[in-house]
C-alpha positions as CSV (number, residue, x, y, z in Angstrom):
1,M,156.6,95.9,77.2
2,K,156.9,96.7,73.4
3,H,153.8,94.6,72.7
4,L,151.9,96.4,75.4
5,I,152.9,99.8,74.0
6,S,152.0,98.7,70.4
7,F,148.6,97.5,71.7
8,F,148.2,100.8,73.5
9,V,148.9,102.8,70.4
10,L,146.5,100.7,68.4
11,F,143.7,101.9,70.7
12,F,144.7,105.5,70.1
13,S,144.2,105.1,66.4
14,L,140.5,105.0,66.7
15,Q,138.6,106.2,63.6
16,S,135.2,105.8,61.9
17,F,132.2,105.4,64.2
18,A,129.8,102.8,62.9
19,N,126.8,101.3,64.7
20,L,126.8,101.3,68.5
21,T,125.3,97.8,68.7
22,E,127.9,96.1,66.4
23,L,131.2,97.7,65.7
24,S,133.3,95.7,63.2
25,S,136.7,97.0,64.5
26,I,138.4,99.3,66.9
27,E,138.9,101.6,63.9
28,D,135.1,101.9,63.7
29,L,134.6,103.5,67.1
30,I,134.9,107.1,65.9
31,A,133.3,108.9,62.9
32,L,132.0,112.0,64.5
33,T,135.0,113.7,62.9
34,T,135.5,112.0,59.5
35,P,138.5,112.3,57.2
36,N,136.6,114.6,54.8
37,T,136.9,117.3,57.6
38,W,140.6,116.8,58.2
39,K,143.3,119.2,57.0
40,V,147.0,118.8,56.7
41,G,148.4,120.3,59.9
42,D,145.5,119.3,62.2
43,Q,147.0,118.1,65.5
44,T,145.8,116.7,68.8
45,T,148.0,116.1,71.9
46,Y,147.1,113.8,74.8
47,V,148.3,113.3,78.3
48,V,148.9,109.6,78.8
49,S,149.0,107.6,82.1
50,A,150.0,104.0,81.5
51,G,150.1,102.6,85.0
52,M,153.5,101.0,85.8
53,L,154.9,102.2,82.4
54,G,154.5,105.8,83.7
55,K,153.2,109.0,82.2
56,G,153.8,110.7,78.9
57,T,152.3,112.3,75.9
58,M,151.0,111.3,72.5
59,T,150.7,113.7,69.5
60,K,148.7,113.0,66.4
61,V,149.1,115.2,63.3
62,V,147.5,115.0,59.8
63,A,150.9,114.8,58.0
64,S,149.9,114.7,54.3
65,E,147.0,114.2,51.9
66,T,147.0,111.7,49.0
67,A,144.5,110.9,46.3
68,E,143.2,108.0,48.4
69,G,143.4,109.5,51.9
70,F,145.2,111.2,54.7
71,W,148.4,110.1,56.5
72,V,148.3,110.6,60.2
73,K,151.5,110.4,62.2
74,E,151.3,109.4,65.9
75,E,154.2,109.9,68.2
76,M,154.0,108.5,71.7
77,H,156.5,109.1,74.5
78,V,155.9,107.2,77.7
79,S,158.8,107.1,80.2
80,S,161.8,105.9,78.1
81,H,159.7,104.3,75.4
82,N,159.1,106.1,72.1
83,E,156.9,104.9,69.2
84,V,156.0,106.3,65.8
85,I,153.0,105.0,63.9
86,E,152.0,106.3,60.5
87,K,148.5,105.4,59.2
88,L,146.7,106.0,55.9
89,Y,143.0,106.6,56.3
90,S,140.5,106.5,53.4
91,K,139.0,109.8,52.5
92,K,135.9,107.9,51.3
93,D,134.9,106.1,54.5
94,G,137.7,106.6,57.2
95,S,138.8,103.0,57.0
96,L,142.4,102.2,57.9
97,L,144.2,101.4,54.6
98,K,147.8,101.1,55.7
99,I,149.9,101.1,58.9
100,I,153.6,101.6,59.5
101,R,154.8,101.0,63.0
102,N,158.4,102.2,63.8
103,G,159.3,101.9,60.1
104,Q,157.8,98.4,59.6
105,E,154.7,98.0,57.6
106,G,151.9,95.9,59.2
107,N,148.4,94.9,58.5
108,P,145.6,97.0,59.9
109,E,144.4,95.3,63.1
110,D,140.8,94.4,63.6
111,S,139.3,93.9,67.1
112,K,135.6,93.3,67.6
113,V,134.2,95.6,70.3
114,E,131.1,94.7,72.3
115,V,129.4,98.0,73.3
116,T,127.7,97.6,76.6
117,R,126.5,101.2,77.2
118,S,126.4,104.6,75.6
119,E,125.1,108.0,76.7
120,K,125.4,111.7,75.8
121,T,127.2,113.7,78.6
122,K,129.8,116.4,79.2
123,I,133.5,115.8,80.1
124,T,136.2,118.1,81.3
125,V,139.8,117.3,80.3
126,P,142.9,119.5,80.2
127,A,141.9,120.9,76.8
128,G,138.5,122.1,78.1
129,T,134.9,120.9,78.5
130,F,133.2,119.0,75.7
131,D,129.7,117.6,74.9
132,V,130.5,113.9,74.2
133,L,129.1,110.5,73.5
134,H,130.4,108.3,76.3
135,I,130.8,104.7,75.1
136,E,131.6,101.7,77.3
137,G,132.6,98.3,75.9
138,K,135.1,95.5,75.9
139,N,136.8,93.1,73.6
140,K,139.1,90.1,73.7
141,K,142.1,92.2,74.7
142,T,140.4,94.5,77.3
143,S,138.1,93.9,80.1
144,K,136.9,97.5,80.0
145,L,137.1,100.2,77.4
146,E,135.6,103.7,77.8
147,I,135.8,106.5,75.2
148,W,134.4,110.0,75.3
149,I,133.8,111.2,71.7
150,S,133.2,114.7,70.6
151,E,132.6,116.1,67.1
152,N,134.6,119.2,68.3
153,V,137.9,117.2,68.6
154,A,140.1,117.2,65.5
155,I,141.4,114.0,63.8
156,D,139.9,111.1,65.8
157,G,137.2,112.8,67.9
158,Y,138.1,111.5,71.3
159,A,138.5,113.7,74.4
160,K,139.3,110.9,76.8
161,L,140.0,107.1,76.6
162,Y,140.3,104.5,79.3
163,M,141.3,100.9,78.9
164,K,141.8,98.1,81.3
165,S,143.1,94.6,80.9
166,S,144.2,92.0,83.4
167,F,147.8,93.4,83.1
168,Y,147.4,97.2,82.8
169,S,145.2,100.2,82.6
170,I,145.7,103.2,80.4
171,T,144.1,106.7,80.5
172,S,144.5,109.3,77.8
173,E,143.1,112.8,78.1
174,L,143.1,115.5,75.4
175,Q,145.5,118.3,76.3
176,S,145.3,120.5,73.2
177,I,143.8,120.8,69.7
178,K,145.4,122.7,66.8
179,T,143.4,122.9,63.6
180,A,145.0,124.0,60.4
181,P,143.7,127.1,58.7
């Protein structure tokens, strides 16, 4: 279960949108909101449904700014499982420079994503209605990945995310946005 949750949180760390036809990593899925627009104190909260693991929340906050980038702290609470991930993103290009999961440093993970479809549309989630870019794709770990990206969502740009593998499905919807003054 810990591996499943860690994989789940990896997908919620999406940053830096590249080219729709060839994305080099899961971190490259979102760049509509780039680190140069982030401010310490920006926060997004998501409602999470993780199938048999239950329901919960995830909160992301821009915790601090350094010379090389921004530290984003992600706290996920699903049923009785809690996880904290701290990530350092480059100010220059939004790339993931460092990751610390539950106090242990790891290497930034890289997962090729095959984008199968994308379209501009609208989506309504608990935080409101957003104009989005809806992207569908898959990779080695998921049989289906859908993400709805909006330039009006702080930190990582996504209003909704859906993932499915042979073992589980996970949905995350934006509940609230707080931007620092």
